[in-house]
C-alpha positions in Angstrom: 111.3 104.7 119.5 107.7 105.6 118.6 107.2 107.8 115.4 104.1 110.4 115.8 103.0 112.7 112.9 100.0 115.0 113.1 98.5 116.6 110.7 96.4 119.6 111.2 94.3 121.2 108.8 92.6 123.6 111.4 91.3 123.3 115.0 89.6 120.1 115.8 90.7 118.6 112.1 93.8 116.8 113.3 94.9 113.5 112.2 97.4 111.6 113.9 99.5 108.6 112.9 101.5 106.7 115.2 104.1 104.3 113.6 106.6 102.1 115.5 110.5 101.9 114.5 110.1 99.0 112.3 106.9 100.1 110.5 108.9 103.5 109.4 112.2 101.4 108.9 110.6 99.1 106.0 111.7 102.3 103.9 114.3 104.6 103.0 114.9 108.3 103.1 115.4 108.1 99.3 112.0 106.4 98.8 110.4 109.3 100.5 111.7 111.9 98.6 110.5 110.0 95.3 107.3 109.2 96.8 106.8 113.1 97.2 108.0 113.7 94.1 105.8 111.8 92.5 103.0 113.0 94.7 103.6 116.7 94.3 103.9 116.4 90.3 100.6 114.1 90.1 98.5 116.5 92.4 99.9 119.4 90.2 101.0 121.0 93.2 102.2 124.6 92.7 105.7 125.0 94.4 105.1 128.1 97.1 108.6 129.5 96.4 108.7 130.3 92.4 112.6 131.1 92.4 115.0 128.2 93.3 114.7 124.5 94.2 111.6 122.9 95.8 112.2 121.8 99.5 111.1 118.7 100.9 109.1 120.9 103.6 107.5 122.5 100.8 106.7 119.3 99.1 105.3 117.6 102.0 103.0 120.5 103.0 101.8 121.2 99.3 101.0 117.4 99.0 99.0 117.6 102.3 97.3 120.7 101.0 96.4 119.4 97.3 95.8 116.0 98.7 93.2 117.1 100.7 91.7 116.8 104.1 89.6 114.0 102.9 92.4 111.5 102.4 93.1 111.9 105.8 89.8 111.6 107.1 89.2 108.2 105.4 92.5 107.2 106.8 93.3 104.9 104.3 96.8 103.5 102.7 97.4 107.1 101.2 97.4 108.9 104.2 99.4 106.5 106.1 102.0 106.6 103.4 102.2 110.1 103.9 102.7 110.0 107.4 105.5 107.2 107.0 107.4 109.2 104.5 106.9 112.4 106.4 108.6 110.8 109.4 111.5 109.1 106.9 112.0 112.3 104.9 112.2 114.7 107.9 114.1 112.0 110.3 112.4 113.3 113.2 109.9 111.1 115.8 107.4 113.8 116.5 106.3 115.9 113.7 103.4 118.0 113.0 102.1 119.3 109.4 100.3 122.2 110.0 98.4 122.6 106.3 96.4 125.7 107.3 99.3 127.9 109.1 101.8 126.1 106.3 104.4 125.1 108.6 106.1 122.3 110.1 107.0 121.7 113.4 109.0 119.2 115.3 
């Protein structure tokens, strides 16, 4: 299976990551959740919902937003980890993270 994660900051500002099942399998669902928890705190993200629990989808969207587009432009380790952990956390093979629209689609 091939995993495909697209992170979009607007029109003509999309960053695509394709990974094999073996690449994604190097981590676990729990490891992905911990990574997003850590990044959410380190980037000092503001919860989008001030009441209740912060969902993994909110963490993914906020980490992308607060991490900034430059990290995806550079295409280095951080962006690759973001994509791999997004695939692991959501357990989907095709994911679109629309930062501008603050939505995630499958």
